N, C-alpha and C positions, 0 to 999 in steps of 0.2 A: 524840274518840278520840285518845289519846296514843300515839305510837310511840316506843319506847325504842331508842336506838342503843347497840350494844356499844362499849366503850372502844377496842378494836382496830379501826381503820378498814378493815383488809384482810379482815375477816371478812364473812360473808354477812349482809345486812340483810333482815329480814322485812318485806315490803311487801304488805299484804293477804294474798293467797294465793301471791304470787310471791316468788322468791328471786333477787336480782341481786347479782353480785359487784362490790364497789367496788374499783376499781383506779386506778392512776396514769393521768391523762388530760392533754390539753393545756389544756383549759378546765374550769373549774367554773362553771356558771351557777346563780345563787342567786336565788330568788324569796321575798320576805317578804310574808306576807299576814295580814289580819285582816278578817273579814266582807267578803270581796272578791266573793263570788258569781260572776256571769258574767265579771267582769273577769279572774279568775285563769284561767279556761278559755281566754280569748283569748291571754293571755300564754303559757300552756303550748303552745298551738297554734303560736305564733310560734317557740318554741324547737324544737318537734318538726320544723318545716318546714326547718330549717337543712340545707344540703347537706353541710356539714362535721359529721361525727358524732363527732369526737374530743373529747367532753365528757361530764361527768357532770352530773346535774341534782339540785339540792337545794332543797326547799321547806320553809320554816319558818313555821308558822302560830301565831298567838297565841291558840289556843283559841277559834276562831271559833264564834259561836252560830248562824250561818246554814248554808248548804249548801256552804261553801267546801271543807271536808275531803272531803266526798262527791265533789265535782267533781275534786279532786286524785286521789282513789283511782280514779275512773272512767277516768282517762286514763293510768294507769300501764302497762297492758299494751302499748300501742303503742310505748312506749320499750323495753320488754324484747324486743320483736320485732326491734328494731334493735340489740339487745345494748348498750343505753345504760343506765348506772346511774341509777336514778330513786329518790330517797329523800325522805321527808318526816317532819316532826316537828310535832306539834300540842300545845302546852302554853302556859300563861300566861308572859308575859314582861314586862319593864319598859319596853317601847317598841320602836320600829323598830330602833334601833341595838343594843339588847340582843339582838334576834333576829338581826341581821346578825353580831354577834360569835359567837353560837352556831354559825351556819352556817360561819364561818371555821374553827372548831375541827373541823368535820366534813369540810372540803374536802380533796381530793387532787390537784386540777388544778394545773398550773404557773401558769396565769393565772386570775383571778377576775373575773366580770362580775355585777353586781347588777342584775337586771331584775325589778323588783317588780310586784306585781299591777296590771294595767292598762297596763303598759309593753310595748312590742313592739320586736323587732329591725326595722330598716328594711326588709330584704328577706331572702330565703332564702340569700343569698350573704354575709351580714354576717360570720359567724364565719370563713368561708374568707378573706375579705379581711383580717380582723384577724390571722389566723394568718400570712398572707403578710407582713404588715407587721412582725410581731415577728421573723420569721425573717430579714428584711432588716436589722433593727435589734436585733441580739442583746444589746446592752448596755442596752436600754430597761427601765425599771422600771414605767412607766405609759404606756399608749397611749390617746389620746382623740381624738374626732372631733366632728362636728356633730350636731344634733338637730332632728327635726321635732316641733314642739309642736302638738298638736291639741286642739280643744275640743269640747264636747258639741254645739255648733251646727254642726259640720262644718268650721269654719274651721281652717286649718293655717298655721303660721308656721315658716319656716326659721330656726333659731337657730345661727348660725355661732359656733364656739368662738372665744374671744378669745385673744390672745397670752398664754402662760403667765406672763409677767412681771407681768401684771395681777392675779395671785392674791393679792398683798398688799392689794388693795382688796376683792375678792370672788372667789368661785369662778368661773373663766372657762369652765367647761363643765358639762354635766349629768352626774351620776355614772352614769346609765344608758348614757351614750355613752362609757364608758371601761372599760378592763380594767387590772387591777393584779396585779403579781406576788404570789403567795400568801405567799411568805416575808416580804415587806414588810408585808402585812396582819397576819400573825401576830406580828410584832415591835411593831406599833403598832395595837392594837385601837381601835375607836371609843370616844370618851369619852362615856359615857351620861349625863353631867351635862347635855349639850346635847340638847334635844328635836328641833331642826330642822337645826342646822348642824354636827353632829359630822363629817360628810363633809368640810366645808370645813376644819375643824380638822385632820383627818387629812392632806388634800392639802397644806395650807399647811406643816405640819410636814415632810412629805416634801420639799417644795421647799426648805425651809431646810436640810434635811440633804443637799442636793445629789442627790436622786434624779433620774434622767433621764426627762423627759417627752418623748414623741414624738407629734406631731400627724399625724393621717391626714385628708386633706381630702375626707371623705366623710361622709354622714349614717350614724350608727351605730344610733340608736334613734328610735322614735316615742314621745314622752312625753305622757301624758294630763294636761292642765292640770287642777288641782284637788287635787293632793296636799297633804300636810301643810304644806309650805313655800310653797305658792302661794295659799292661802286668805287672804282679807282679814283675818280674825280673827287670823291668825298673822303678819301682815306686820311688826308692831311687834316681836314676839318674835324674828323672823328678824334684823331689823336690830340688835337688842340683842345677840343671840348673836354675830353677826358682829363687832360692835364689841368685845365682851368677848374673843373669840378673838384679834383683832388686838392688843389690849392685852397679853394673856397671852403672845403670841408676839413681843412687842416689835417691831412693824413700824412704830411711829411714836413720837414724843416725848410726854411728859406733856401738853404744851401742845396738841399736835394732838389728843390723846385728849379733853381737856376741850372743845375747840372742836367736835369731832364729836359729843360728848355733847349739847351745846346744840342742834346741828342735829337730832339724833335726837329730842329732846323736841318740837321744832317739827313734824317729820314725824309724830310719834305723834299729835299733836292733829289734823293734817290727815287722817290715815288714820282716826282715830276719828270725825271728822265725816262723811267719805265713807261709812264703814260704817253710821253711823246713818241717813243719807239713804237708802241702799240698803234698809235694813230698813223704813223708813217707806213707801217706794214699794212694796215687796213686800207689806207689810201692807195697804195701800190696795187693791192688786190682788186680794189674797185676799178682802177684805171685799166688793169689787165682784162677784167671781165668786159669793160666797155669796149676795149680794142677788139676783143674776140667777137663781140656782137656787131662791130663795124666791119668784120671781114679780115681783120689782121691776124697774123699768126706769128709764132716765135721765129719761124724761118724768115719771114719778111722783115722782122725787127733786126735780124742780123745783117740784112743787105745794106 
């Protein structure tokens, strides 16, 4: 189901059978989805539970083929009961950063947070704490904090943000754990040539343009490991895009670039070998389970 948004953002938006007036808010929370299923429901719940309600919520779906859109529609009424603008769009896009750019054009909030499907706010007080921080730092352009990374096996890791000066090497924080001024995003949309690191390109550009970054020493989000940039198959692409961005942003000399390029080729081979070993182990495990289902046993295999 594709939802069409009027050009004038202050008009009423039809959302299922509800009409919610879009108006200026302090935050715009944006969730980008594609075949997210139950993950999007968890993210929506995390947004709904925020004690601070001075926000609008925009979900941009890439024409999912599962029940993602139905889940989004199902949860819209609870936001309207709180008088919170809740809008969604479902149509094909050119990737996650194309969808994020679409959402920026629809946003009305002063500050924007990208909390994509599967990601959660740390707790119900997160937005309130972020709002307090921005009001104490009125000249801030970007506010960022720490991240709790959790995995399917239940393991959680506290990821403390690095000093912003390290951004010339790699992004020092998770984008789920930061908020950015809407005006800044509209002036510098994400470069959709990059599949994985367009957010790094954006923040590095902001840093070079002397945007003011403010660190809040608190966990902002819970990030589910396994996104597009965390998969082994994309590890090499991530490194290549980071290196290309740093070259284009001229953060090192040509000699440094050539040296890092050689190191990247070495890393690529190592990552390729590790990925191949994982696939072999997985295949053997699957074959073993298949044999067990077919009545085979380890004792029979020895015969």
